[in-house]
C-alpha positions as CSV (number, residue, x, y, z in Angstrom):
1,M,4.0,-16.8,7.8
2,A,6.0,-16.6,11.1
3,I,5.5,-12.8,11.2
4,F,1.8,-13.2,10.5
5,E,1.5,-15.7,13.3
6,K,3.0,-13.0,15.7
7,V,0.7,-10.2,14.5
8,R,-2.4,-12.2,13.8
9,P,-5.4,-10.7,15.7
10,Q,-7.5,-12.8,18.1
11,F,-10.6,-12.8,15.8
12,W,-8.8,-14.1,12.7
13,D,-9.3,-17.8,13.5
14,V,-12.9,-17.4,14.6
15,D,-15.1,-19.6,12.4
16,P,-18.3,-17.7,11.5
17,K,-20.0,-20.9,10.3
18,T,-20.3,-22.6,13.7
19,G,-22.1,-21.8,17.0
20,P,-25.4,-20.2,17.8
21,G,-24.1,-16.8,16.7
22,K,-23.0,-17.9,13.2
23,N,-25.4,-15.4,11.5
24,L,-24.6,-12.6,13.8
25,F,-20.9,-12.0,13.7
26,N,-18.4,-12.5,10.9
27,Y,-15.3,-10.7,12.1
28,R,-13.2,-11.3,9.0
29,R,-16.0,-9.9,6.8
30,I,-16.3,-6.8,9.1
31,W,-12.5,-6.4,8.9
32,R,-12.4,-6.7,5.2
33,F,-15.4,-4.3,4.8
34,A,-13.7,-1.7,7.1
35,V,-10.4,-2.0,5.3
36,A,-12.0,-1.7,1.9
37,L,-14.3,1.2,2.8
38,L,-11.5,3.2,4.5
39,A,-9.1,2.4,1.6
40,V,-11.7,3.7,-0.9
41,V,-12.4,6.9,1.1
42,A,-8.7,7.6,1.7
43,L,-7.1,6.5,-1.6
44,V,-9.6,7.6,-4.2
45,P,-9.1,11.3,-3.5
46,L,-5.4,10.8,-3.3
47,L,-5.3,9.0,-6.7
48,V,-7.6,11.6,-8.2
49,M,-5.4,14.5,-6.9
50,A,-2.2,12.7,-8.1
51,F,-3.8,12.2,-11.6
52,I,-4.9,15.8,-11.7
53,D,-1.5,17.0,-10.5
54,Y,0.3,14.9,-13.1
55,N,-1.9,16.1,-16.0
56,V,-1.6,19.8,-14.8
57,T,2.2,19.4,-14.6
58,R,2.4,17.7,-18.0
59,S,0.2,20.5,-19.6
60,S,2.2,23.2,-17.9
61,L,5.5,21.6,-19.1
62,E,4.1,21.2,-22.7
63,S,2.9,24.8,-22.7
64,E,6.2,26.0,-21.3
65,N,8.1,24.0,-24.0
66,L,6.0,25.5,-26.7
67,L,6.3,29.0,-25.4
68,R,10.1,28.6,-24.9
69,T,10.5,27.2,-28.4
70,A,8.4,30.0,-29.9
71,R,10.5,32.6,-28.0
72,T,13.8,31.0,-29.1
73,T,12.6,30.9,-32.7
74,S,11.4,34.5,-32.6
75,N,14.7,35.6,-31.1
76,A,16.7,33.7,-33.8
77,R,14.6,35.3,-36.5
78,R,15.2,38.8,-35.1
79,T,18.9,38.1,-34.9
80,V,19.1,36.9,-38.5
81,A,17.0,39.8,-39.8
82,Y,19.0,42.3,-37.8
83,F,22.3,40.8,-39.2
84,L,21.1,41.1,-42.8
85,E,19.4,44.4,-42.3
86,E,22.4,46.0,-40.6
87,R,24.7,45.1,-43.5
88,T,22.2,46.2,-46.2
89,N,21.8,49.5,-44.4
90,A,25.6,49.8,-44.4
91,L,25.6,49.6,-48.2
92,D,22.9,52.2,-48.4
93,F,24.9,54.5,-46.1
94,L,28.0,54.2,-48.3
95,V,26.0,55.1,-51.5
96,K,24.4,58.1,-49.9
97,H,27.6,59.6,-48.5
98,Q,30.2,58.6,-51.0
99,G,28.3,58.1,-54.2
100,I,28.7,55.2,-56.6
101,S,31.1,57.1,-58.9
102,S,33.7,57.5,-56.1
103,M,33.5,53.8,-55.3
104,L,34.4,52.8,-58.9
105,D,37.9,53.7,-57.9
106,N,39.5,50.4,-56.7
107,E,41.6,52.1,-54.0
108,N,38.5,53.9,-52.6
109,L,36.5,50.6,-52.9
110,H,39.3,48.8,-51.0
111,S,39.1,51.4,-48.3
112,V,35.3,51.0,-48.1
113,L,35.7,47.2,-47.7
114,D,38.2,47.6,-44.9
115,S,35.9,50.0,-43.2
116,L,33.0,47.6,-43.5
117,K,35.0,44.7,-42.1
118,A,36.2,46.8,-39.2
119,S,32.9,48.4,-38.4
120,F,30.4,45.6,-39.0
121,G,32.3,42.4,-39.7
122,G,31.0,39.6,-41.8
123,F,31.9,41.1,-45.2
124,V,34.1,39.0,-47.5
125,D,34.3,41.1,-50.7
126,I,32.5,43.9,-52.5
127,G,31.8,44.7,-56.1
128,I,30.0,47.0,-58.6
129,I,28.2,45.7,-61.6
130,D,27.0,47.9,-64.4
131,S,23.5,47.7,-65.9
132,K,24.7,45.2,-68.5
133,G,25.7,42.7,-65.9
134,R,29.5,43.1,-66.0
135,Q,31.4,43.6,-62.8
136,V,33.3,46.8,-63.3
137,A,34.9,47.1,-59.9
138,Y,35.8,44.4,-57.3
139,I,37.7,44.0,-54.1
140,G,38.1,40.6,-52.6
141,A,40.0,37.3,-52.4
142,H,38.8,36.0,-55.8
143,D,39.5,37.1,-59.4
144,L,36.0,38.2,-60.3
145,L,36.7,41.5,-62.0
146,G,35.0,41.5,-65.4
147,I,32.7,38.6,-64.6
148,D,29.4,38.8,-66.6
149,Y,26.3,38.2,-64.4
150,T,23.8,38.7,-67.2
151,G,21.1,36.1,-66.8
152,Q,21.8,35.5,-63.1
153,E,18.6,35.4,-61.1
154,W,20.0,37.6,-58.4
155,F,21.1,40.3,-60.9
156,E,17.8,40.5,-62.7
157,S,15.9,40.5,-59.4
158,T,18.0,43.4,-58.1
159,M,17.6,45.4,-61.3
160,E,13.9,44.8,-61.2
161,R,13.1,45.3,-57.5
162,G,16.0,47.5,-56.4
163,S,17.4,45.2,-53.7
164,Y,18.2,41.6,-53.1
165,I,19.2,39.2,-50.4
166,S,20.2,35.8,-51.6
167,G,20.1,32.4,-50.0
168,V,23.3,30.5,-49.6
169,F,24.7,29.3,-52.9
170,L,28.0,28.3,-54.6
171,G,28.2,30.6,-57.6
172,F,31.3,31.2,-59.6
173,R,33.6,30.8,-56.6
174,D,32.2,27.3,-56.0
175,E,31.9,27.7,-52.2
176,P,28.9,28.5,-50.0
177,H,28.2,32.2,-49.7
178,L,25.3,34.7,-49.7
179,I,25.1,38.2,-51.1
180,V,23.2,41.4,-50.4
181,A,22.8,43.8,-53.4
182,R,21.4,47.3,-54.0
183,K,20.5,49.0,-57.2
184,V,22.0,52.5,-57.2
185,R,22.1,55.4,-59.8
186,D,25.0,57.6,-60.5
187,E,23.7,61.1,-60.2
188,K,26.3,62.5,-62.4
189,T,25.9,60.2,-65.4
190,G,22.4,58.8,-64.7
191,R,23.7,55.3,-65.2
192,D,22.4,52.4,-63.0
193,F,24.7,50.1,-61.1
194,V,24.4,47.2,-58.7
195,L,26.4,47.4,-55.4
196,R,27.0,43.8,-54.4
197,A,28.6,42.5,-51.1
198,T,29.4,38.9,-50.2
199,L,28.8,38.0,-46.5
200,D,30.8,35.6,-44.4
201,T,28.7,32.3,-43.9
202,D,30.9,31.3,-40.9
203,K,29.8,34.5,-39.2
204,F,26.3,33.9,-40.3
205,N,26.3,30.3,-39.1
206,A,27.7,31.4,-35.7
207,I,24.5,33.3,-35.1
208,L,22.5,30.0,-35.0
209,S,25.1,27.8,-33.4
210,A,25.3,30.3,-30.5
211,I,21.6,29.6,-29.6
212,D,21.4,27.6,-26.4
213,L,19.2,24.6,-27.1
214,P,19.0,22.1,-24.3
215,G,18.4,18.4,-25.0
216,G,20.4,18.2,-28.2
217,G,18.2,20.6,-30.3
218,D,19.0,22.1,-33.6
219,A,18.7,25.6,-35.1
220,L,19.0,26.0,-38.8
221,L,18.0,28.1,-41.8
222,V,16.2,26.7,-44.9
223,D,15.0,28.5,-47.9
224,R,11.4,28.6,-48.9
225,D,11.8,25.5,-51.0
226,G,13.1,23.6,-48.0
227,F,16.8,23.4,-48.9
228,I,19.1,23.6,-45.9
229,Q,21.2,26.8,-45.8
230,T,23.3,26.3,-42.7
231,P,25.0,23.2,-41.2
232,T,22.8,21.0,-39.0
233,R,23.4,18.2,-36.5
234,E,21.0,15.6,-37.7
235,H,18.6,17.0,-40.3
236,G,20.6,16.8,-43.5
237,E,23.6,18.1,-45.4
238,L,24.0,21.7,-46.7
239,F,21.8,22.3,-49.8
240,S,19.8,19.1,-49.2
241,K,16.1,18.9,-48.6
242,V,15.2,19.2,-45.0
243,D,13.3,16.1,-43.5
244,L,10.7,18.3,-41.9
245,V,7.4,19.6,-43.3
246,L,7.3,23.4,-43.8
247,P,4.1,25.3,-42.9
248,A,2.6,28.0,-45.1
249,Y,3.9,31.5,-45.0
250,S,3.0,33.4,-41.8
251,E,4.1,36.7,-40.4
252,R,4.0,35.1,-36.9
253,T,6.1,32.5,-35.3
254,S,4.5,29.0,-35.1
255,V,5.3,25.9,-33.2
256,N,4.2,22.4,-34.3
257,R,4.8,18.9,-33.1
258,I,5.6,16.6,-35.9
259,T,6.9,13.1,-36.4
260,A,9.9,12.5,-38.6
261,K,10.2,9.6,-41.0
262,D,12.3,7.7,-38.5
263,G,9.5,8.0,-36.0
264,T,11.1,10.7,-33.8
265,D,8.7,13.2,-32.3
266,Y,10.0,16.8,-32.7
267,T,8.8,20.1,-31.4
268,V,9.6,22.6,-34.3
269,G,9.5,26.4,-34.2
270,Y,9.0,28.1,-37.6
271,A,9.7,31.8,-38.4
272,Y,9.8,33.3,-41.9
273,V,12.4,36.1,-42.1
274,R,10.6,38.9,-43.9
275,G,12.4,40.2,-47.1
276,T,14.6,37.2,-47.3
277,P,14.4,33.6,-48.6
278,F,15.1,32.3,-45.2
279,I,13.0,30.3,-42.7
280,V,14.3,29.9,-39.2
281,L,13.8,26.4,-37.8
282,V,14.3,25.6,-34.1
283,V,14.0,21.8,-33.8
284,K,13.9,20.1,-30.4
285,D,13.4,16.4,-29.5
286,T,10.1,16.3,-27.7
287,D,11.1,13.4,-25.5
288,A,14.2,15.4,-24.4
289,L,12.0,18.4,-23.6
290,M,9.5,16.2,-21.7
291,K,12.3,14.4,-19.8
292,P,11.7,16.5,-16.6
293,L,8.2,15.1,-16.7
294,E,9.7,11.6,-16.3
295,T,11.5,12.7,-13.2
296,I,8.4,14.3,-11.9
297,R,6.4,11.2,-12.7
298,M,8.9,9.0,-10.8
299,E,8.9,11.3,-7.9
300,L,5.1,11.4,-7.9
301,L,4.9,7.6,-8.1
302,W,7.3,7.2,-5.2
303,I,5.3,9.8,-3.1
304,L,2.1,8.1,-4.2
305,A,3.4,4.6,-3.4
306,T,4.8,5.7,0.0
307,S,1.6,7.5,0.8
308,I,-0.5,4.5,-0.2
309,F,1.7,2.1,1.9
310,I,1.5,4.4,5.0
311,I,-2.3,4.9,4.5
312,M,-2.9,1.2,4.1
313,L,-0.7,0.4,7.0
314,V,-2.6,2.8,9.2
315,I,-6.0,1.6,7.8
316,V,-5.2,-2.1,8.4
317,G,-3.8,-1.3,11.8
318,V,-6.8,0.8,12.9
319,A,-9.3,-1.7,11.3
320,T,-7.6,-4.6,13.0
321,Y,-7.5,-2.8,16.4
322,M,-11.1,-1.8,16.2
323,V,-12.4,-5.1,15.0
324,N,-10.3,-6.9,17.6
325,K,-11.7,-4.6,20.3
326,I,-15.2,-5.4,19.0
327,Y,-14.4,-9.1,19.1
328,I,-13.0,-8.9,22.7
329,A,-16.1,-6.9,23.8
330,D,-18.4,-9.4,22.2
331,Q,-16.5,-12.3,23.8
332,T,-16.6,-10.6,27.2
333,R,-20.3,-9.9,26.9
334,A,-21.1,-13.4,25.7
335,R,-19.0,-14.9,28.4
336,T,-20.6,-12.7,31.1
337,L,-24.1,-13.4,29.8
338,H,-23.6,-17.1,29.7
339,R,-21.9,-17.1,33.0
340,M,-24.8,-15.3,34.5
341,E,-27.1,-17.8,32.8
342,H,-25.0,-20.7,34.0
343,T,-24.9,-19.2,37.6
344,N,-28.7,-18.8,37.6
345,R,-29.1,-22.3,36.3
346,M,-26.8,-23.7,38.9
347,A,-28.6,-21.7,41.6
348,S,-31.9,-23.1,40.5
349,I,-30.4,-26.6,40.5
350,G,-29.0,-25.9,44.0
351,R,-32.3,-24.8,45.3
352,L,-33.9,-27.9,43.7
353,A,-31.3,-30.1,45.2
354,A,-31.8,-28.6,48.6
355,G,-35.5,-29.0,48.4
356,V,-35.2,-32.6,47.2
357,A,-32.7,-33.4,49.9
358,H,-34.9,-32.0,52.6
359,E,-37.9,-33.8,51.3
360,I,-36.1,-37.1,51.0
361,N,-34.4,-36.8,54.4
362,N,-37.7,-36.8,56.2
363,P,-39.0,-40.2,54.8
364,L,-35.5,-41.6,55.1
365,A,-35.4,-40.7,58.8
366,I,-38.7,-42.5,59.3
367,I,-37.5,-45.5,57.3
368,N,-34.3,-45.6,59.3
369,E,-36.2,-45.3,62.6
370,K,-38.7,-48.0,61.8
371,A,-36.1,-50.3,60.3
372,G,-34.0,-49.9,63.5
373,L,-37.0,-50.7,65.7
374,I,-37.8,-53.8,63.7
375,N,-34.2,-54.9,63.9
376,D,-34.3,-54.4,67.7
377,L,-37.5,-56.4,68.0
378,F,-36.2,-59.2,65.9
379,V,-33.0,-59.4,67.9
380,Y,-34.8,-59.6,71.3
381,K,-37.4,-62.2,70.1
382,Q,-35.9,-65.6,70.2
383,E,-38.0,-66.8,67.2
384,Y,-36.3,-64.3,64.9
385,A,-33.0,-63.8,66.6
386,H,-31.4,-66.6,64.6
387,D,-33.0,-65.8,61.2
388,E,-29.9,-64.5,59.5
389,R,-31.7,-64.0,56.2
390,L,-34.3,-61.7,57.8
391,L,-31.7,-59.8,59.8
392,A,-29.5,-59.3,56.7
393,N,-32.4,-57.8,54.8
394,I,-33.0,-55.4,57.6
395,K,-29.3,-54.4,57.7
396,S,-29.5,-53.9,53.9
397,I,-32.4,-51.5,54.4
398,L,-30.4,-49.6,57.0
399,G,-27.4,-49.5,54.8
400,S,-29.4,-48.2,51.8
401,V,-30.9,-45.5,54.1
402,A,-27.4,-44.5,55.2
403,R,-26.2,-44.4,51.6
404,C,-29.2,-42.2,50.6
405,G,-28.3,-40.0,53.6
406,K,-24.8,-39.5,52.3
407,I,-26.2,-38.6,48.8
408,T,-28.6,-36.0,50.3
409,K,-25.8,-34.5,52.4
410,R,-23.7,-34.1,49.2
411,L,-26.7,-32.4,47.5
412,L,-27.1,-30.1,50.4
413,S,-23.4,-29.4,50.4
414,F,-23.5,-28.6,46.7
415,A,-26.5,-26.4,47.2
416,R,-24.9,-24.4,50.0
417,H,-21.8,-23.8,47.9
418,I,-23.7,-22.2,45.0
419,D,-23.4,-18.8,46.7
420,V,-19.9,-17.2,47.0
421,E,-18.3,-18.4,50.1
422,M,-14.6,-18.2,50.8
423,D,-13.5,-21.1,52.9
424,S,-10.4,-23.1,53.9
425,I,-10.3,-26.1,51.6
426,E,-8.6,-29.4,51.7
427,F,-8.2,-30.4,48.0
428,K,-8.4,-34.2,48.7
429,G,-11.8,-33.8,50.3
430,L,-13.0,-31.5,47.5
431,A,-11.8,-34.0,44.8
432,D,-13.6,-36.9,46.6
433,E,-16.8,-34.8,46.6
434,V,-16.6,-34.2,42.9
435,I,-15.6,-37.8,42.0
436,D,-18.6,-39.1,44.0
437,F,-21.0,-37.4,41.6
438,L,-19.5,-39.3,38.7
439,R,-18.3,-42.5,40.3
440,K,-21.2,-44.5,39.1
441,E,-20.6,-43.4,35.4
442,A,-16.9,-44.3,35.9
443,E,-17.9,-47.8,37.2
444,Y,-20.4,-48.3,34.4
445,R,-17.8,-47.4,31.7
446,S,-14.9,-49.1,33.4
447,I,-13.0,-45.9,33.7
448,S,-10.2,-46.1,36.3
449,I,-9.6,-43.0,38.5
450,T,-6.3,-42.4,40.3
451,M,-5.5,-39.5,42.6
452,D,-2.0,-38.4,43.4
453,I,-2.5,-35.9,46.2
454,P,0.1,-35.6,49.0
455,E,-1.1,-36.0,52.6
456,N,0.9,-32.9,53.6
457,L,-0.6,-30.7,50.8
458,P,-1.5,-27.4,52.6
459,S,-5.1,-26.2,52.7
460,F,-5.9,-23.0,50.7
461,V,-8.6,-20.3,50.9
462,S,-11.0,-20.2,47.9
463,D,-14.6,-20.5,46.8
464,R,-15.6,-24.1,47.3
465,G,-18.6,-23.9,45.0
466,K,-16.6,-22.5,42.1
467,L,-13.9,-25.0,42.6
468,Q,-16.5,-27.8,42.5
469,Q,-17.8,-26.4,39.2
470,I,-14.3,-26.2,37.8
471,F,-13.3,-29.7,38.5
472,L,-16.7,-31.1,37.7
473,N,-16.6,-29.6,34.3
474,L,-13.0,-30.8,33.7
475,I,-13.7,-34.3,34.8
476,N,-17.0,-34.5,32.8
477,N,-15.1,-33.3,29.7
478,A,-12.4,-35.9,30.3
479,F,-15.2,-38.6,30.5
480,Q,-16.6,-37.5,27.2
481,A,-13.2,-37.6,25.6
482,M,-12.4,-41.1,26.7
483,N,-13.6,-44.5,25.5
484,D,-14.8,-47.1,27.9
485,G,-11.9,-48.5,29.9
486,G,-10.0,-45.2,29.9
487,H,-7.9,-43.8,32.7
488,L,-8.3,-40.5,34.6
489,S,-5.6,-39.0,36.8
490,I,-6.0,-36.2,39.3
491,S,-2.9,-34.8,40.9
492,A,-1.8,-31.8,43.1
493,R,1.4,-30.4,44.3
494,E,2.9,-27.3,45.9
495,I,5.2,-25.3,43.7
496,S,6.0,-22.4,46.0
497,E,5.0,-21.1,49.4
498,N,1.9,-19.4,48.1
499,R,0.8,-21.4,45.1
500,L,-0.6,-24.9,44.4
501,V,-0.9,-26.7,41.1
502,F,-3.7,-29.1,40.2
503,S,-3.9,-31.2,37.1
504,V,-6.6,-33.4,35.5
505,E,-5.2,-35.8,32.9
506,D,-7.0,-38.3,30.6
507,D,-6.0,-40.7,27.9
508,G,-8.8,-39.7,25.5
509,C,-8.9,-38.6,21.9
510,G,-6.9,-35.4,22.5
511,I,-7.4,-31.9,20.9
512,P,-6.0,-30.9,17.5
513,E,-3.2,-28.4,17.7
514,A,-5.1,-25.9,15.5
515,D,-8.0,-25.9,18.1
516,I,-6.0,-25.5,21.3
517,K,-5.9,-21.7,21.0
518,Q,-9.7,-21.5,20.7
519,I,-10.9,-24.0,23.2
520,F,-11.5,-21.3,25.9
521,D,-13.6,-19.1,23.5
522,P,-17.4,-19.1,23.9
523,F,-19.3,-21.3,21.4
524,F,-16.2,-23.1,20.3
525,S,-16.5,-26.8,20.7
526,T,-14.9,-29.9,19.3
527,K,-18.1,-31.8,20.1
528,K,-20.6,-30.0,17.9
529,K,-21.9,-33.2,16.4
530,T,-22.5,-34.7,19.9
531,G,-24.3,-31.8,21.4
532,G,-21.5,-29.6,22.7
533,T,-22.4,-26.0,23.3
534,G,-18.9,-24.6,23.5
535,L,-19.5,-22.9,26.9
536,G,-18.2,-25.5,29.4
537,L,-14.4,-24.7,29.1
538,S,-15.2,-21.0,28.5
539,I,-17.1,-20.8,31.8
540,T,-14.4,-22.9,33.5
541,Y,-11.7,-20.6,32.3
542,G,-13.6,-17.6,33.6
543,L,-14.1,-19.2,37.0
544,V,-10.4,-19.9,37.3
545,Q,-9.5,-16.3,36.5
546,E,-12.1,-15.1,39.0
547,L,-10.2,-17.1,41.7
548,D,-7.0,-15.4,40.6
549,G,-5.7,-18.6,39.1
550,T,-4.4,-19.6,35.7
551,M,-5.3,-22.6,33.5
552,T,-3.2,-24.1,30.7
553,V,-3.8,-27.1,28.5
554,E,-1.5,-29.6,26.8
555,S,-2.8,-32.2,24.4
556,E,-1.9,-34.6,21.7
557,V,-4.3,-36.2,19.3
558,G,-4.7,-39.9,20.2
559,R,-2.7,-39.6,23.4
560,G,-4.8,-37.5,25.8
561,T,-5.1,-34.1,27.4
562,V,-3.8,-32.5,30.6
563,F,-5.5,-29.4,32.1
564,T,-3.2,-27.7,34.7
565,I,-4.6,-25.1,37.2
566,T,-2.4,-22.9,39.4
567,M,-4.2,-21.4,42.4
568,P,-3.0,-19.1,45.2
569,L,-3.1,-20.3,48.8
570,Q,-5.1,-17.1,49.7
571,G,-8.3,-16.3,48.0
572,S,-8.7,-13.5,45.5
573,D,-10.9,-10.4,46.0
574,K,-12.5,-11.1,42.6
575,A,-14.0,-14.3,43.9
């Protein structure tokens, strides 16, 4: 609240429900409308652009994630297919160049296996099975020579189709492995054999584990029934059913967003490896993929919030400045118009007072002359010379004529000072002139008036007419604020070599603290119910400023009010 008090504009406390212009100006409403309109015009496009930018960024990120997942999945499929194809072609090459009969020799077969391990890697063992399913040659770490594979699915499929690539299985050796097999014919004997090689699953698994998947993703192989063929991080154990739904067979890579049973949202790339039982799955946590969007969103929100704050600060500042300027212009215009009206009215009153004074002075002069003649006649005639009652009445007539003469002189003096006239002024005399206009009201209401004006107070140059208006308004306001029997004090003193201070103090009702800042504003009045217009103090304040003076007020409710005016000894050019 203290900060608001410092920056509060002048128009903020203006009450639009009071005064003659109550339906013309409502500065708070104008300010609110300006702020709202400028805010809508400035912020709506900003919010729309921020919304569009966020959605475009999100769509771009989603599209990029889908494309990247599809690209990673396709690359993984090609790598797996190339790995298997390369080793199958190696077996074909051996058959064509060495013949199956030469490889039936264990020494020669041992040499072939060593060559395969050295050249391609990934081979564990190699064996030859005859058409009856019995392994007739074998080189490897296990004792599998003579094993009968009759009835094994892979053997029958190889004999039927000519080639076979298995999934990962345990088999007779009771450990995970996969095989590639080729049906070959011995050209010499015409007998059919199956050339079978076991591939290293560690080497095979390394292909998938080497794929760079940011955000804790997972790359794995499953067979077409959904059983996991390679180790995974979080999607099940080897040979268990994967917890993801598999799409229908497609030659193309596909990417889908699915929700797992635990509620996690995944972006999954699928690719069937043609000619094999394998499906490559690249699984990424969608939230992890969209995490950059959260950073972008926070940055966008900070930029948006900062922009809105700066825009609103500028809007409020500009609207406040403009409405305050409008308010000041309106106040200046109203003050000028009403001062002109007041000046014209005072000029009219002055002309009327001058006319009345001149018209009254003529009969008063006649009355004074005739009453003086009668007094002389009665004095010189012995029969009336001792009639004290008659002579007292004549003296009363002469006294009343003299009193009326003084009143007409004051009226003429007031009328002459309506026009701007710089003059040397003795403040005591000016105060007496003003008090004389209101002395009868003071006597009628039993208001006591005291004046504390030093005899050595220097005279000063100013406009007598404006000073009369100033003090007449202040004293009249003081009378209205006081009850019958109140006290009015007028004082003056010199505070420096070139400035004088005058004060008008009453013991009336006082002014509330909330109204003190507004009492010099046009149309503001604390006496609306008793006919106040709110122009008296505004005009008085303007007259003091025209005379290059300053006016302040101190008041306390129930204790009274003091108006203090500081004036220069030399008149201002503005007067």
